Residue, then its C-alpha position, 0 to 999 in steps of 0.5 A: m118343435s117339429r112342423q107336424s106337432e104344430a099343425v093337424e091335417i084333416f082330409i075331406k071328401i066332398r061333392p066336387a060341386d061343393i068345393a068352392y062353397f067349402n073353400f070360401t067358407i073356410d077362407a072367410y075365417e082368415g088365418i085359422s087354417s089352410v085349405r088345399t084341393m088335392d083332387g077336384k074331380k074326386g072332391l078331396i080336400k086337405i085342411l092344415i090347422p094350427i094346433a091353436f085353432v083345431d077346436d075352432v075349425k072343428s066347430l066350423l066344420k060342424e056348422i058347414k055340415k048343416e049346409i053341405s055333406f062331407l066326410e072327414f078323415l085323418 
């Protein structure tokens, strides 16, 4: 199985001021994803999600959207 088929990447566009909150929230759920800030000034974040946790992370993103605004794209 290739590495690409083992994980899903989601890219997030967020206000730079909200990056820390977003990262801390995702990191609180240890092991369900890896968050990387691609460009802090532009508010671009990449989330790498193991296939087994995609639904969990998508549910978590819906909850985070209740607190802060961001756009998701693949």
